[in-house]
Each structure stands twice: as structure tokens, then as C-alpha cells.
N, C-alpha and C positions, 0 to 999 in steps of 0.2 A: 458862643462868645469862648468862652475859657477855653475849650476845645483845638477852635481854630488860634487862638492865641499859642498855645501849645507847640500846634503844630507848623504855623510859622517859624517860631523861635527853634525848636527842634531843626525845620529844614535849613534854616541859616546857619544855625550852629555847625551842620554839618557839612556846608557848602564852603564854611570857613576852613575848617580842619581838615577839609579835604585840600587845602591848599590853594582853590582858585583865586581868594584873596590875597594871597601872598605874593601873587606876581605883579602885583601893583604896587609902587614905591610907596605914594602917596596916599592915604586914605580917600575912598570916595567921598565924594558929598553924600550919595545916599546911595542903598543897596537896590536894584531894580527887579520887582518881584512883576510878571506878565502873567496874563491868562486869556482867554476867550470865553466868554459867555455866552448863553442865551437871553438875551435882554429883550426879544422881540420874536415872534415865530410861534408854532406849538408849543415850544419846552419852555415859552418865555418863565412860566411858574417857578422851575428848575431857577432860572438869571436868582431869584431873590436872594439866593445864596450870597449874592456880591455886597447886602449891606451886613453880614456876619465876616465876612471879607476886610470890606473897606475897617468896620469898628475895631476888629484885632489889630489892625496896620495902625489905625488913630489911637488906640490905646495903647500901644508899644511905643508908639511917636511921642506920644505924652510924657513918659518914663526917659527920655533923648534920645529912643533907637534901640538897637541891638551893642551890646558890649562887644568889642572885636579887640581880640587880646594881641595880636601884632600890631592893632594901630595904638594899641592903649586907649581907645575913647569908643563911645559909641557914635552909630551911624545909623541914623533915620531911612525906616523904609516907602520907597515911593512904589503903589500899584498901576498900574499899567491895563486897563480892561479894554479887548477889542469886542463887540457884538457881532457874533456869529451867524446869528437871526433863525437859529436852530437847526441850520444847515450844515449835516457834516460835512460835505461835500469843502467847505470853505473853512473849516477849522486848521487843515495844516497850512493854507497860506496863508491864512492870519497868525499863527505859530511862526512860522519863518519870519515874518514881518518882525515878530516883536522880539524875538533872536537876533536875527540881522541889523534892521535898522532900529530900532527901539534899545538893543543892547542890554535886553533884561538879564539878570545873573542867573536866576531860575524861574519856575513855570511854577504857579498854585493855581486851583478852580475850585469851586463849589461842585457839590452834588449835582450828576446830569446822569441820564442812559449812557452806559458804555459806549456804546456805537458812536455815540457823539466825539468822544474822547481818543477816538485809536490815530487821531491825526496829529493831536498834537503829540500821543505818547511816541509815534512815528517820527517825527520832529524833533523831538526829545533824544530820541537816539540818535538819530543823525548827526546830530552838533555837540552831542554829552553834555547836555544840560540836566540838571534836576526838573524833576516834574514831581508835582504831589496834584492827583486829581481824586476828587467826590465821585466814586459810580455806585450804581446801585440800580439791580442786584448784584451782590458780588459772584456767584456762579456765572453771569449772563460775561462778565468784565475776563473769569478767570477763563472761560471758554475762549475766548478771544485772545485773550495772552496766548494760551498754548499751541494755537493756529498760526501765530506770528513766528516766522522763522528769519532771522536770529530773534531771540527772546529779549524782549527789553530790559535794559539792566538800568535804565534812568529813571524809570518811573513809578511811582508807587502809587498805591489805590486807598483809599478810606472809603468807608460807608457801611452798608449793613449787608448781611446776609439771610438766606430765606431757609435754608436749610444745612449748610457748613456750618457743624459748630465749630466754636472755638476752638484752638490749641490749648493742649497743657499749658499751664504757668499763666494763661492769659487771662486778666479778674474776671471773665465771664464766663470762664470754663466751668460745666455743669452746673449752670444757671439756665433760666429759661428765656 
């Protein structure tokens, strides 16, 4: 929960510092976060991550939301999740709906097998919306990323690696 809370705060801060929130004259009532999760189907066990994301957002909202310097106030978060039914072919269209119809400010998703996330990453790139997704293993995700042209610039992944060592400077570097 702590890691997810920090992850969400970092993404919101990046969104705000990137200027997306400045384009609105008055402060929004809430910051919208969207994502698709495997709540049903063969990957539904991965959908259990929604509880951690929901808990992180609740913790942030108990503190009044995220402080946005440009507005001089805290703004609560709202998370909109859609069930992708473990179907990677539904992820892109659900993600477009979240971006276009629900007007989410960015996308956050729990840990899921990498092939399920490529539709969301592609739509994040198309609509230029920040996207943080959990994937595992890292090597599979990296293989997909390297095959995509143009490269995804709006998606960042967190998760675990099987054989890729952490880079120098990472707190895990040199550790098993």
C-alpha cells in the first residue's frame, strides 16, 4: 500500500508539474485516475491489486487529496476501474473510453501479465496521457516495448524482473 501511495503521488505530481493541470482556470473538483483490470476471467487473481490501489487512493483522500501548488489547495482523487475480463483485446477500447468519455487525467494499473497491458500503453501514447502499469516479469514487458515503433513515451512500468539486475544507484543494486 505504501509503495502504491508513493507511486500515485509521484504520478500526480509529474502530471501537475508537466503543466496539464495549469490549462484549467479553476481547480478541478477531483483528479481522475483510470485503469482496466482483470476482475474476471483467467487473470482475475491479478485483479486483486485493485484493493491496494483503492486503499492507496483512500489514504490520500483521507489527507484531503493531493496538494496542487498552482491552485493552493488539495484535490481529491477518484479512481475509475473497468473490468477487461482478462481479454487483452478489450483493453485498448476500454482505455479509450476512460480517456475520451470518462476524461481521466492519467492511467494507473496493478500488476498484470505484460501482454494484457500493451493496448493501454498504445492508447496512452496515442492520446498522450501518462500511464503507470504493473507488469511482470520485466523481461517480457521489455521485449514488447522494444518491438513497438514508435516507442511508448507515456507509459512507465513497475514490477519484478527475473534475470535483469537493477541498475547502479538503485537501492536493490548488488543485492539478491
